[in-house]
C-alpha positions as CSV (number, residue, x, y, z in Angstrom):
1,M,101.7,82.2,80.1
2,E,101.3,84.3,83.1
3,P,101.1,88.2,82.4
4,L,104.1,90.2,82.6
5,I,102.7,92.6,85.0
6,K,100.0,93.1,87.7
7,W,97.3,95.5,86.5
8,Y,94.3,96.8,88.6
9,G,91.1,95.3,87.5
10,G,92.9,92.8,85.5
11,L,91.6,89.3,84.9
12,E,94.5,87.2,86.3
13,G,93.1,84.3,88.1
14,K,89.9,84.5,86.0
15,T,91.5,83.5,82.7
16,E,90.1,80.0,82.5
17,L,86.6,81.3,83.5
18,I,86.7,84.0,80.7
19,K,87.9,81.4,78.0
20,S,85.2,79.0,79.0
21,M,82.7,81.6,77.7
22,M,84.5,82.6,74.6
23,P,83.5,81.2,71.2
24,R,85.1,77.9,70.4
25,N,86.3,78.8,67.1
26,F,87.6,82.3,65.7
27,E,90.5,83.5,63.7
28,N,92.1,86.7,65.1
29,Y,91.9,87.9,68.8
30,Y,91.3,91.6,69.6
31,E,91.5,93.2,72.9
32,P,91.1,97.0,73.0
33,F,91.6,97.3,76.8
34,V,94.5,94.9,77.2
35,G,95.9,96.2,80.6
36,G,97.9,93.4,82.2
37,G,96.8,91.0,79.4
38,A,96.0,87.9,81.4
39,V,93.7,86.7,78.6
40,F,95.8,87.9,75.9
41,F,98.9,86.2,77.1
42,S,97.0,82.8,77.1
43,M,96.1,83.1,73.4
44,D,99.2,81.1,72.4
45,G,99.1,80.4,68.7
46,R,96.6,83.1,67.6
47,T,97.2,86.2,65.6
48,C,96.3,88.9,68.2
49,F,95.5,92.7,68.1
50,V,95.9,94.4,71.3
51,N,95.5,97.9,72.5
52,D,95.6,100.3,75.5
53,K,95.3,104.0,75.9
54,C,98.2,103.9,78.5
55,R,101.3,104.9,76.6
56,D,103.6,103.6,79.5
57,L,102.0,100.2,79.4
58,M,102.3,99.7,75.7
59,H,105.8,100.9,75.6
60,I,106.7,98.0,77.9
61,Y,105.1,95.6,75.5
62,R,106.9,97.1,72.4
63,L,110.2,96.8,74.3
64,V,109.3,93.2,75.1
65,K,108.2,92.5,71.5
66,K,111.6,93.8,70.0
67,E,113.5,91.8,72.8
68,D,115.3,95.1,73.8
69,K,118.5,94.0,75.6
70,Q,119.0,97.1,77.8
71,F,115.2,96.7,79.0
72,L,115.8,93.0,79.8
73,S,119.1,93.3,81.5
74,Q,117.9,96.2,83.7
75,F,114.8,94.4,84.7
76,K,116.7,91.4,85.5
77,M,119.1,93.3,87.7
78,M,116.1,94.9,89.4
79,C,114.5,91.7,90.3
80,K,117.9,90.3,91.5
81,A,118.2,93.4,93.7
82,W,114.7,92.5,95.2
83,K,116.2,89.0,96.2
84,D,119.8,90.4,97.2
85,M,118.4,92.8,99.8
86,E,117.2,89.6,101.8
87,V,120.9,88.6,102.1
88,A,122.2,92.2,102.5
89,Y,120.1,93.0,105.6
90,L,121.1,90.0,107.7
91,P,124.4,91.2,109.1
92,I,122.7,94.5,110.4
93,L,119.3,93.2,111.2
94,E,119.9,92.3,115.1
95,E,121.4,95.6,115.7
96,L,118.7,97.4,113.9
97,Q,116.1,95.5,115.8
98,E,117.8,96.6,119.0
99,V,117.7,100.2,118.0
100,A,113.8,99.9,117.3
101,I,113.1,98.2,120.6
102,R,115.3,101.0,122.4
103,N,113.3,103.7,120.6
104,A,109.9,102.1,121.6
105,N,111.1,102.0,125.0
106,G,111.9,105.9,125.1
107,A,115.6,105.4,125.2
108,Y,116.2,108.1,122.5
109,H,115.5,111.5,123.9
110,E,116.9,113.2,120.8
111,F,115.6,112.2,117.5
112,I,118.9,113.0,115.8
113,K,120.5,110.4,117.8
114,L,117.9,107.8,116.5
115,V,118.7,108.9,112.9
116,E,122.4,108.7,113.4
117,D,122.2,105.2,114.8
118,V,119.9,104.0,112.0
119,N,122.1,105.7,109.3
120,A,125.2,104.1,110.5
121,L,123.6,100.6,110.3
122,V,121.7,100.9,107.0
123,D,124.7,102.6,105.3
124,Q,126.5,99.3,105.6
125,I,124.3,98.1,102.8
126,R,126.0,99.7,99.8
127,Y,124.6,100.5,96.5
128,G,126.8,97.9,94.7
129,D,125.6,95.0,97.1
130,I,122.2,95.4,95.6
131,F,122.4,97.0,92.1
132,H,125.0,95.8,89.7
133,Y,124.8,98.6,87.3
134,A,124.8,102.2,87.8
135,I,121.2,103.7,87.3
136,P,120.2,107.3,88.3
137,D,120.8,108.1,91.1
138,P,122.9,106.0,93.4
139,V,122.6,108.5,96.1
140,D,118.9,108.4,96.1
141,F,119.2,104.7,97.1
142,K,121.2,105.6,100.2
143,M,118.5,108.2,101.2
144,E,115.7,105.9,100.6
145,K,117.2,103.1,102.9
146,R,117.4,105.7,105.7
147,H,114.0,107.2,105.2
148,Q,112.2,104.0,104.9
149,V,113.7,102.5,108.1
150,I,113.5,105.4,110.3
151,Q,109.8,105.9,109.1
152,E,109.1,102.3,110.1
153,I,110.7,102.5,113.4
154,V,108.8,105.6,114.3
155,R,105.6,103.9,113.1
156,M,106.3,100.9,115.4
157,E,106.9,103.2,118.3
158,R,103.1,103.8,118.2
159,Q,102.1,100.1,117.9
160,V,101.2,97.8,120.7
161,E,102.0,94.1,121.5
162,L,104.6,93.7,118.6
163,D,106.8,90.9,119.4
164,D,110.5,90.4,118.1
165,E,109.3,88.5,114.9
166,D,107.0,91.3,114.1
167,I,109.8,94.0,114.6
168,E,112.2,92.0,112.5
169,F,109.6,91.3,109.7
170,N,108.9,95.1,109.5
171,L,112.4,96.1,109.4
172,K,112.9,93.6,106.6
173,L,110.0,94.9,104.7
174,A,111.1,98.5,105.1
175,L,114.5,97.7,103.7
176,K,112.9,95.9,100.7
177,Q,110.5,99.0,100.2
178,S,113.6,101.1,99.8
179,V,114.2,99.1,96.7
180,F,110.7,99.9,95.5
181,A,111.0,103.5,96.4
182,F,114.5,104.0,94.9
183,L,113.1,102.5,91.5
184,T,110.3,104.8,91.6
185,E,112.6,107.7,91.7
186,V,114.5,106.1,88.7
187,L,111.2,105.7,86.8
188,N,110.2,109.5,87.4
189,R,113.9,110.7,86.4
190,K,113.0,112.1,83.0
191,S,116.7,112.2,82.1
192,A,117.1,108.3,82.4
193,D,116.9,106.1,79.3
194,S,113.3,105.1,78.4
195,E,114.4,101.4,78.5
196,I,115.6,101.8,82.1
197,R,112.3,103.7,83.1
198,S,110.2,100.8,81.5
199,A,112.1,98.2,83.4
200,A,111.6,100.2,86.6
201,L,107.8,100.5,85.9
202,T,107.6,96.8,85.2
203,F,109.2,96.0,88.5
204,I,106.9,98.5,90.2
205,L,103.6,97.1,88.7
206,N,104.7,93.7,90.1
207,T,105.4,95.0,93.6
208,S,102.9,97.9,94.1
209,A,99.4,97.7,95.8
210,D,96.3,96.8,93.8
211,V,95.4,100.3,92.8
212,P,94.4,102.0,89.6
213,Y,97.4,103.3,87.4
214,R,97.8,107.1,87.8
215,K,100.0,110.0,87.8
216,D,100.0,112.9,90.3
217,Q,99.9,116.5,89.8
218,F,103.5,116.7,88.8
219,R,102.9,113.9,86.1
220,E,104.8,111.5,88.2
221,I,104.0,107.9,88.8
222,R,103.5,107.3,92.5
223,L,102.1,103.9,93.2
224,P,101.8,102.6,96.7
225,F,104.1,99.8,97.9
226,G,102.3,96.4,98.0
227,G,103.6,95.8,101.6
228,K,103.2,92.3,103.1
229,K,101.5,91.0,100.1
230,V,104.5,91.4,97.9
231,F,107.3,90.6,100.4
232,D,107.8,87.1,98.8
233,V,106.7,87.9,95.3
234,N,108.7,85.7,92.9
235,L,110.0,87.9,90.1
236,R,112.2,85.1,88.8
237,E,109.1,83.8,87.1
238,K,108.6,87.0,85.2
239,V,112.2,87.0,83.9
240,R,111.8,83.4,82.9
241,I,108.7,84.4,80.7
242,L,110.4,87.5,79.3
243,T,113.3,85.2,78.0
244,S,111.2,82.4,76.7
245,A,110.7,81.3,73.2
246,K,107.1,80.9,73.7
247,L,106.7,84.6,74.5
248,K,108.9,85.5,71.4
249,R,106.5,83.4,69.2
250,H,103.4,85.0,70.8
251,M,104.7,88.7,70.4
252,E,105.7,87.9,66.9
253,R,102.0,87.3,66.0
254,T,100.8,90.4,68.0
255,T,100.1,93.9,66.6
256,L,100.3,96.4,69.4
257,C,98.6,99.8,69.4
258,N,98.1,102.8,71.7
259,M,95.0,104.7,70.9
260,N,91.4,105.1,71.9
261,A,89.6,101.8,72.0
262,L,87.1,102.6,69.3
263,E,89.7,104.2,67.0
264,F,91.6,101.0,67.4
265,L,88.5,98.7,66.5
266,K,87.7,101.0,63.5
267,K,91.2,100.9,62.1
268,Y,91.7,97.2,62.3
269,E,88.0,96.1,61.5
270,P,87.5,92.6,63.0
271,T,85.5,90.5,60.8
272,A,82.8,87.9,61.4
273,D,85.5,85.2,61.9
274,D,87.2,87.1,64.7
275,F,86.6,87.7,68.4
276,V,86.9,90.7,70.4
277,L,87.1,90.8,74.4
278,L,86.3,94.1,75.9
279,D,87.2,94.8,79.7
280,P,87.0,98.6,79.9
281,P,87.9,100.6,83.1
282,D,85.0,101.2,85.6
283,E,82.5,103.8,84.4
284,V,82.9,107.4,85.7
285,K,80.1,109.9,84.9
286,K,82.5,112.2,83.2
287,S,86.2,112.0,81.8
288,V,88.4,112.8,84.9
289,G,91.7,111.4,83.7
290,T,93.8,109.8,81.0
291,W,92.7,106.1,81.6
292,C,89.2,106.5,82.8
293,Y,86.0,105.7,80.7
294,S,83.0,107.9,80.8
295,T,79.4,107.3,80.6
296,E,79.3,109.0,77.2
297,E,82.4,106.8,76.1
298,Y,80.4,103.8,77.2
299,K,77.3,104.8,75.1
300,T,79.5,105.3,72.0
301,L,81.0,102.0,72.5
302,A,77.6,100.4,72.9
303,D,76.4,101.9,69.6
304,Y,79.5,100.5,67.9
305,L,79.1,97.0,69.2
306,I,75.4,96.7,68.7
307,H,75.3,98.2,65.2
308,G,78.8,98.3,63.7
309,C,80.9,95.3,64.8
310,D,80.8,92.2,62.6
311,A,82.9,90.2,65.0
312,K,81.8,88.0,67.9
313,W,82.5,89.9,71.1
314,M,82.2,89.8,74.9
315,L,82.0,92.8,77.1
316,I,82.7,92.6,80.8
317,V,81.1,95.4,83.0
318,K,80.0,96.4,86.4
319,P,76.3,95.2,87.3
320,N,75.4,99.0,87.5
321,N,76.8,100.0,84.1
322,S,74.6,102.5,82.5
323,T,74.4,100.8,79.1
324,I,73.2,97.4,80.1
325,P,69.6,98.5,79.1
326,E,70.8,99.1,75.7
327,Y,72.3,95.7,75.4
328,K,69.0,94.2,76.7
329,A,66.9,96.2,74.3
330,A,69.1,94.9,71.4
331,H,68.2,91.2,72.6
332,L,71.8,90.5,73.3
333,R,72.8,87.9,76.0
334,V,73.3,89.8,79.5
335,Q,74.5,87.5,82.2
336,R,75.8,88.1,85.8
337,I,78.8,86.2,86.7
338,E,79.1,86.0,90.4
339,E,82.7,84.9,90.5
340,L,83.7,88.1,88.7
341,D,81.2,90.4,90.4
342,K,80.6,91.6,86.8
343,V,78.0,91.4,83.9
344,I,79.1,89.5,80.8
345,V,77.2,90.7,77.5
346,K,77.7,88.7,74.3
347,N,76.5,88.9,70.9
348,Y,76.6,85.1,70.1
């Protein structure tokens, strides 16, 4: 199965390479830093123990496991909204393009007139044309449509050599971005049901830029839009996976945890018959955020893996990771993998 979300630093696209380096035979599968779970979701038929320190991420997986109806129906609607916008913008596209061209040619002497013309057009796309359930707050969607299109028209004003196709595509992208921006507001609306917010986060992770997951100083999630790379992203496949019997069987055999990676491993104690895949976040010199992994934490992890872990394990780290000399001193296999631009450390 494909992973349900896109996650920065994930192993999507590298799953078969990773699996080719895993032991042929083992009982249970453990993953302390599951993230997007590209390898985990390929472990069909195995008993799995997966963990991540990100509470928001693990809440999504828990809703998936219990087949939460509100989460699923909301995510389906959001994916449909992504496609419905492609139909909704067609009646206004030609006129909107003319507005953009007139603005680039200096026809608008007052900014307020540009705003009025844009608003009159984009307001023809109503909330009910895109979203088929009321989620907080429909007025935000109206404002996001206006903001994203005006911002794009002003941006294009400074561009050179844009042809009609470029202008048309950029306007389409701005209107699709308004769906992303509105759902970001829904995600950060603390009064919204957690199932709705998790559905919005699942959508956002699949349509955002490839950046680390983070929260701003207000504890809000503000991931940048993925832009042209996600314009044609196929979210129907995610819906199909979410409703599949295969995923249901897989999640039934999975234990989900939200704790520190070492606490997780010490609690569930993988045995000599099990396998542990470790793909931690990139190393930082000291702890600077909820989901970073510091040099001190890497050293503690190395001590556990070398001296306290009975299972077969494979660790994936950057070539400059500070603990690599410790693994070499313990006579473990350390191999540079060019396809990953990473180093693989194994105890088997």
